[in-house]
C-alpha atoms as a printed R data frame, in Angstrom:
    type eleno elety resid chain resno       x       y       z
1   ATOM     1    CA   UNK     A     1   0.000   0.000   0.000
2   ATOM     2    CA   UNK     A     2   1.510   3.305  -1.079
3   ATOM     3    CA   UNK     A     3   1.125   6.649   0.590
4   ATOM     4    CA   UNK     A     4   0.181   8.013   3.967
5   ATOM     5    CA   UNK     A     5  -3.323   9.136   2.997
6   ATOM     6    CA   UNK     A     6  -5.096   5.715   3.122
7   ATOM     7    CA   UNK     A     7  -3.716   5.001   6.605
8   ATOM     8    CA   UNK     A     8  -4.644   8.473   7.856
9   ATOM     9    CA   UNK     A     9  -8.115   8.093   6.327
10  ATOM    10    CA   UNK     A    10  -8.632   4.737   8.057
11  ATOM    11    CA   UNK     A    11  -7.604   6.270  11.393
12  ATOM    12    CA   UNK     A    12  -9.934   9.224  10.916
13  ATOM    13    CA   UNK     A    13 -12.862   7.000   9.944
14  ATOM    14    CA   UNK     A    14 -12.276   4.962  13.110
15  ATOM    15    CA   UNK     A    15 -12.158   8.059  15.300
16  ATOM    16    CA   UNK     A    16 -15.292   9.443  13.654
17  ATOM    17    CA   UNK     A    17 -17.025   6.106  14.250
18  ATOM    18    CA   UNK     A    18 -15.983   6.026  17.904
19  ATOM    19    CA   UNK     A    19 -17.324   9.515  18.699
20  ATOM    20    CA   UNK     A    20 -20.636   8.971  16.933
21  ATOM    21    CA   UNK     A    21 -23.423   8.921  19.556
22  ATOM    22    CA   UNK     A    22 -24.463   5.264  19.265
23  ATOM    23    CA   UNK     A    23 -20.972   3.640  19.270
24  ATOM    24    CA   UNK     A    24 -19.690   6.123  21.866
25  ATOM    25    CA   UNK     A    25 -22.545   5.426  24.263
26  ATOM    26    CA   UNK     A    26 -22.114   1.678  23.753
27  ATOM    27    CA   UNK     A    27 -18.371   1.854  24.365
28  ATOM    28    CA   UNK     A    28 -18.723   3.925  27.527
29  ATOM    29    CA   UNK     A    29 -21.465   1.673  28.858
30  ATOM    30    CA   UNK     A    30 -19.313  -1.412  28.261
31  ATOM    31    CA   UNK     A    31 -16.214   0.030  29.931
32  ATOM    32    CA   UNK     A    32 -18.203   1.375  32.875
33  ATOM    33    CA   UNK     A    33 -20.099  -1.891  33.269
34  ATOM    34    CA   UNK     A    34 -16.941  -3.978  33.402
35  ATOM    35    CA   UNK     A    35 -14.709  -1.392  35.053
36  ATOM    36    CA   UNK     A    36 -16.860  -0.818  38.097
37  ATOM    37    CA   UNK     A    37 -16.435  -4.472  39.031
38  ATOM    38    CA   UNK     A    38 -12.631  -4.286  39.038
39  ATOM    39    CA   UNK     A    39 -10.564  -3.504  42.058
40  ATOM    40    CA   UNK     A    40  -7.793  -1.189  40.868
41  ATOM    41    CA   UNK     A    41  -7.269   1.674  38.401
42  ATOM    42    CA   UNK     A    42  -4.707  -0.475  36.586
43  ATOM    43    CA   UNK     A    43  -7.314  -3.162  35.913
44  ATOM    44    CA   UNK     A    44  -9.754  -0.550  34.643
45  ATOM    45    CA   UNK     A    45  -7.110   0.808  32.273
46  ATOM    46    CA   UNK     A    46  -6.292  -2.663  30.938
47  ATOM    47    CA   UNK     A    47 -10.011  -3.215  30.502
48  ATOM    48    CA   UNK     A    48  -9.992  -0.347  28.003
49  ATOM    49    CA   UNK     A    49  -6.919  -1.749  26.250
50  ATOM    50    CA   UNK     A    50  -8.348  -5.259  25.928
51  ATOM    51    CA   UNK     A    51 -11.734  -3.874  24.840
52  ATOM    52    CA   UNK     A    52  -9.985  -1.922  22.074
53  ATOM    53    CA   UNK     A    53  -8.029  -5.007  21.006
54  ATOM    54    CA   UNK     A    54 -11.291  -6.949  20.833
55  ATOM    55    CA   UNK     A    55 -12.759  -4.364  18.477
56  ATOM    56    CA   UNK     A    56  -9.585  -4.297  16.373
57  ATOM    57    CA   UNK     A    57  -9.486  -8.087  15.972
58  ATOM    58    CA   UNK     A    58 -13.113  -8.084  14.854
59  ATOM    59    CA   UNK     A    59 -12.509  -5.500  12.144
60  ATOM    60    CA   UNK     A    60  -9.353  -7.307  11.018
61  ATOM    61    CA   UNK     A    61 -11.333 -10.550  10.745
62  ATOM    62    CA   UNK     A    62 -13.995  -8.760   8.684
63  ATOM    63    CA   UNK     A    63 -11.296  -7.186   6.530
64  ATOM    64    CA   UNK     A    64  -9.620 -10.511   5.826
65  ATOM    65    CA   UNK     A    65 -12.952 -12.179   5.114
66  ATOM    66    CA   UNK     A    66 -14.367  -9.472   2.853
67  ATOM    67    CA   UNK     A    67 -11.312  -7.915   1.203
68  ATOM    68    CA   UNK     A    68  -9.271 -11.069   0.694
69  ATOM    69    CA   UNK     A    69 -12.263 -13.021  -0.582
70  ATOM    70    CA   UNK     A    70 -13.101 -10.323  -3.131
71  ATOM    71    CA   UNK     A    71  -9.553  -9.757  -4.383
72  ATOM    72    CA   UNK     A    72  -8.817 -13.500  -4.534
73  ATOM    73    CA   UNK     A    73 -11.340 -13.997  -7.349
74  ATOM    74    CA   UNK     A    74  -9.442 -13.137 -10.558
75  ATOM    75    CA   UNK     A    75 -12.412 -11.765 -12.506
76  ATOM    76    CA   UNK     A    76 -13.667  -9.649  -9.597
77  ATOM    77    CA   UNK     A    77 -10.149  -8.417  -8.868
78  ATOM    78    CA   UNK     A    78  -9.656  -7.360 -12.495
79  ATOM    79    CA   UNK     A    79 -13.014  -5.583 -12.576
80  ATOM    80    CA   UNK     A    80 -12.208  -3.743  -9.353
81  ATOM    81    CA   UNK     A    81  -8.808  -2.663 -10.632
82  ATOM    82    CA   UNK     A    82 -10.461  -1.343 -13.784
83  ATOM    83    CA   UNK     A    83 -13.553   0.275 -12.305
84  ATOM    84    CA   UNK     A    84 -12.706   0.967  -8.641
85  ATOM    85    CA   UNK     A    85 -12.060   4.675  -9.134
86  ATOM    86    CA   UNK     A    86 -15.345   4.990 -11.024
87  ATOM    87    CA   UNK     A    87 -17.206   3.163  -8.257
88  ATOM    88    CA   UNK     A    88 -15.605   5.196  -5.468
89  ATOM    89    CA   UNK     A    89 -17.059   8.485  -6.722
90  ATOM    90    CA   UNK     A    90 -20.767   7.622  -6.307
91  ATOM    91    CA   UNK     A    91 -20.040   5.669  -3.091
92  ATOM    92    CA   UNK     A    92 -18.303   8.663  -1.498
93  ATOM    93    CA   UNK     A    93 -21.152  10.960  -2.553
94  ATOM    94    CA   UNK     A    94 -23.761   8.643  -1.008
95  ATOM    95    CA   UNK     A    95 -21.794   8.203   2.239
96  ATOM    96    CA   UNK     A    96 -21.197  11.952   2.421
97  ATOM    97    CA   UNK     A    97 -24.903  12.657   1.952
98  ATOM    98    CA   UNK     A    98 -25.670  10.175   4.710
99  ATOM    99    CA   UNK     A    99 -23.192  11.845   7.083
100 ATOM   100    CA   UNK     A   100 -24.791  15.200   6.261
101 ATOM   101    CA   UNK     A   101 -28.216  13.746   7.185
102 ATOM   102    CA   UNK     A   102 -29.421  14.193   3.620
103 ATOM   103    CA   UNK     A   103 -30.108  10.447   3.495
104 ATOM   104    CA   UNK     A   104 -31.361   8.305   6.349
105 ATOM   105    CA   UNK     A   105 -30.995   4.650   7.176
106 ATOM   106    CA   UNK     A   106 -32.538   2.827  10.051
107 ATOM   107    CA   UNK     A   107 -32.084  -0.734  11.220
108 ATOM   108    CA   UNK     A   108 -31.898  -2.618  14.488
109 ATOM   109    CA   UNK     A   109 -28.412  -3.559  15.625
110 ATOM   110    CA   UNK     A   110 -27.775  -6.707  17.629
111 ATOM   111    CA   UNK     A   111 -26.734  -6.377  21.228
112 ATOM   112    CA   UNK     A   112 -26.360  -8.262  24.478
113 ATOM   113    CA   UNK     A   113 -29.004  -8.806  27.093
114 ATOM   114    CA   UNK     A   114 -28.376  -7.378  30.537
115 ATOM   115    CA   UNK     A   115 -28.025 -10.897  31.928
116 ATOM   116    CA   UNK     A   116 -25.362 -11.798  29.349
117 ATOM   117    CA   UNK     A   117 -23.506  -8.536  29.986
118 ATOM   118    CA   UNK     A   118 -23.449  -9.371  33.689
119 ATOM   119    CA   UNK     A   119 -21.968 -12.807  32.983
120 ATOM   120    CA   UNK     A   120 -19.286 -11.347  30.743
121 ATOM   121    CA   UNK     A   121 -18.490  -8.696  33.344
122 ATOM   122    CA   UNK     A   122 -17.645 -11.440  35.844
123 ATOM   123    CA   UNK     A   123 -14.805 -12.495  33.529
124 ATOM   124    CA   UNK     A   124 -12.980  -9.294  34.394
125 ATOM   125    CA   UNK     A   125 -10.513  -7.784  31.947
126 ATOM   126    CA   UNK     A   126 -10.859 -10.613  29.406
127 ATOM   127    CA   UNK     A   127 -14.606 -10.142  29.365
128 ATOM   128    CA   UNK     A   128 -13.976  -6.644  28.043
129 ATOM   129    CA   UNK     A   129 -12.289  -8.165  24.995
130 ATOM   130    CA   UNK     A   130 -15.361 -10.235  24.253
131 ATOM   131    CA   UNK     A   131 -17.588  -7.192  24.695
132 ATOM   132    CA   UNK     A   132 -15.385  -5.310  22.255
133 ATOM   133    CA   UNK     A   133 -15.824  -8.048  19.665
134 ATOM   134    CA   UNK     A   134 -19.587  -8.186  20.111
135 ATOM   135    CA   UNK     A   135 -20.146  -4.426  20.081
136 ATOM   136    CA   UNK     A   136 -17.879  -4.024  17.046
137 ATOM   137    CA   UNK     A   137 -20.420  -6.151  15.178
138 ATOM   138    CA   UNK     A   138 -23.339  -4.108  16.527
139 ATOM   139    CA   UNK     A   139 -23.331  -1.686  13.610
140 ATOM   140    CA   UNK     A   140 -25.330   1.495  13.950
141 ATOM   141    CA   UNK     A   141 -26.309   3.340  10.745
142 ATOM   142    CA   UNK     A   142 -23.343   5.743  10.973
143 ATOM   143    CA   UNK     A   143 -20.772   3.064  11.800
144 ATOM   144    CA   UNK     A   144 -22.146   0.805   9.054
145 ATOM   145    CA   UNK     A   145 -21.870   3.607   6.498
146 ATOM   146    CA   UNK     A   146 -18.324   4.447   7.558
147 ATOM   147    CA   UNK     A   147 -17.106   0.840   7.627
148 ATOM   148    CA   UNK     A   148 -18.900  -0.711   4.658
149 ATOM   149    CA   UNK     A   149 -19.264   2.453   2.585
150 ATOM   150    CA   UNK     A   150 -15.857   4.055   3.186
151 ATOM   151    CA   UNK     A   151 -13.270   1.828   4.849
152 ATOM   152    CA   UNK     A   152 -14.107  -1.362   2.947
153 ATOM   153    CA   UNK     A   153 -13.880   0.213  -0.542
154 ATOM   154    CA   UNK     A   154 -10.619   1.875   0.542
155 ATOM   155    CA   UNK     A   155  -9.233  -1.446   1.781
156 ATOM   156    CA   UNK     A   156 -10.291  -3.184  -1.434
157 ATOM   157    CA   UNK     A   157  -8.733  -0.441  -3.571
158 ATOM   158    CA   UNK     A   158  -5.359  -0.844  -1.821
159 ATOM   159    CA   UNK     A   159  -5.778  -4.611  -1.237
160 ATOM   160    CA   UNK     A   160  -5.212  -4.063   2.481
161 ATOM   161    CA   UNK     A   161  -7.193  -6.685   4.380
162 ATOM   162    CA   UNK     A   162  -5.221  -6.265   7.628
163 ATOM   163    CA   UNK     A   163  -3.504  -2.880   7.976
164 ATOM   164    CA   UNK     A   164  -6.385  -0.520   7.205
165 ATOM   165    CA   UNK     A   165  -8.978  -2.488   9.248
166 ATOM   166    CA   UNK     A   166  -6.434  -2.660  12.102
167 ATOM   167    CA   UNK     A   167  -5.916   1.095  12.073
168 ATOM   168    CA   UNK     A   168  -9.675   1.619  11.904
169 ATOM   169    CA   UNK     A   169 -10.245  -0.769  14.815
170 ATOM   170    CA   UNK     A   170  -7.588   0.834  17.015
171 ATOM   171    CA   UNK     A   171  -8.982   4.283  16.266
172 ATOM   172    CA   UNK     A   172 -12.494   3.204  17.283
173 ATOM   173    CA   UNK     A   173 -11.054   2.472  20.731
174 ATOM   174    CA   UNK     A   174  -8.976   5.611  21.320
175 ATOM   175    CA   UNK     A   175 -11.764   7.585  23.048
176 ATOM   176    CA   UNK     A   176 -12.609   4.406  24.953
177 ATOM   177    CA   UNK     A   177  -9.097   4.379  26.400
178 ATOM   178    CA   UNK     A   178  -9.569   7.991  27.450
179 ATOM   179    CA   UNK     A   179 -12.820   7.195  29.214
180 ATOM   180    CA   UNK     A   180 -11.256   4.118  30.809
181 ATOM   181    CA   UNK     A   181  -8.576   6.373  32.297
182 ATOM   182    CA   UNK     A   182 -11.209   8.827  33.525
183 ATOM   183    CA   UNK     A   183 -13.206   6.018  35.108
184 ATOM   184    CA   UNK     A   184 -10.024   4.614  36.670
185 ATOM   185    CA   UNK     A   185  -9.188   7.992  38.176
186 ATOM   186    CA   UNK     A   186 -12.744   8.498  39.343
187 ATOM   187    CA   UNK     A   187 -12.991  11.680  37.295
188 ATOM   188    CA   UNK     A   188 -16.193  13.600  37.849
189 ATOM   189    CA   UNK     A   189 -15.792  15.359  34.514
190 ATOM   190    CA   UNK     A   190 -16.932  12.255  32.614
191 ATOM   191    CA   UNK     A   191 -20.287  13.771  31.718
192 ATOM   192    CA   UNK     A   192 -18.735  17.030  30.512
193 ATOM   193    CA   UNK     A   193 -16.203  15.117  28.408
194 ATOM   194    CA   UNK     A   194 -19.030  13.091  26.881
195 ATOM   195    CA   UNK     A   195 -20.941  16.275  25.987
196 ATOM   196    CA   UNK     A   196 -17.843  17.816  24.401
197 ATOM   197    CA   UNK     A   197 -17.241  14.710  22.304
198 ATOM   198    CA   UNK     A   198 -20.880  14.755  21.223
199 ATOM   199    CA   UNK     A   199 -20.553  18.332  19.986
200 ATOM   200    CA   UNK     A   200 -17.251  17.503  18.304
201 ATOM   201    CA   UNK     A   201 -18.864  14.554  16.553
202 ATOM   202    CA   UNK     A   202 -21.600  16.815  15.097
203 ATOM   203    CA   UNK     A   203 -19.057  19.070  13.422
204 ATOM   204    CA   UNK     A   204 -16.603  16.288  12.514
205 ATOM   205    CA   UNK     A   205 -19.309  14.216  10.837
206 ATOM   206    CA   UNK     A   206 -20.545  17.128   8.744
207 ATOM   207    CA   UNK     A   207 -17.075  18.280   7.734
208 ATOM   208    CA   UNK     A   208 -16.196  14.710   6.757
209 ATOM   209    CA   UNK     A   209 -19.485  14.379   4.881
210 ATOM   210    CA   UNK     A   210 -18.806  17.576   2.923
211 ATOM   211    CA   UNK     A   211 -15.272  16.389   2.074
212 ATOM   212    CA   UNK     A   212 -16.636  13.015   0.935
213 ATOM   213    CA   UNK     A   213 -19.179  14.694  -1.352
214 ATOM   214    CA   UNK     A   214 -16.539  16.984  -2.872
215 ATOM   215    CA   UNK     A   215 -14.045  14.149  -3.381
216 ATOM   216    CA   UNK     A   216 -16.824  11.917  -4.749
217 ATOM   217    CA   UNK     A   217 -17.822  14.591  -7.265
218 ATOM   218    CA   UNK     A   218 -14.177  15.010  -8.270
219 ATOM   219    CA   UNK     A   219 -13.733  11.245  -8.727
220 ATOM   220    CA   UNK     A   220 -16.958  11.045 -10.729
221 ATOM   221    CA   UNK     A   221 -16.041  13.970 -12.989
222 ATOM   222    CA   UNK     A   222 -12.516  12.618 -13.477
223 ATOM   223    CA   UNK     A   223 -12.998   8.861 -13.881
224 ATOM   224    CA   UNK     A   224 -16.585   8.651 -15.157
225 ATOM   225    CA   UNK     A   225 -17.065  11.783 -17.262
226 ATOM   226    CA   UNK     A   226 -13.393  12.529 -18.037
227 ATOM   227    CA   UNK     A   227 -13.748  16.235 -17.275
228 ATOM   228    CA   UNK     A   228 -10.316  16.611 -15.635
């Protein structure tokens, strides 16, 4: 994979996913649920680390399954190499419109029952890893659009079934590590930090959406209509 831009894009998509309201609330709930049953700040911190690793491994597994399976088929691989830039334009426009709330998508995401969460919490730090895996698969509309509509086409374009999903997965856990530290320190500013991240997400999502639309239009004009 050539260039810094794909890696930086994967990291940004992961961060944007992690501060979106649904994934952020899920992540905080998981860390708080497990962390409050641990006895030391160090254990709470490692809970955040293992939770992040659980999310990363899930996205890597999805990347290997989806990207490698697509690029391993000769005909599909040749078609993607020939038409990927043309496909990316409309995809980026659609994802950008979704991030700008110009398009809506609603579906129910799978989750864990309270009883199952309690059982996993009794496993301590390692239970956090399992929660990370499960919640990584609990796609909300925004996270689904960012992963399947942005990261996956990017990973297919650069034939990166491990690196880009890994960077995305780690980035989805960065705010979680921050909140794990706050919980470990017993910080009372947790609510204020959550509100600040929520406001940041509003602006970040719209700026990213606008960039996606502009880049999508550029790709479409360049590779579909041959304007540039």
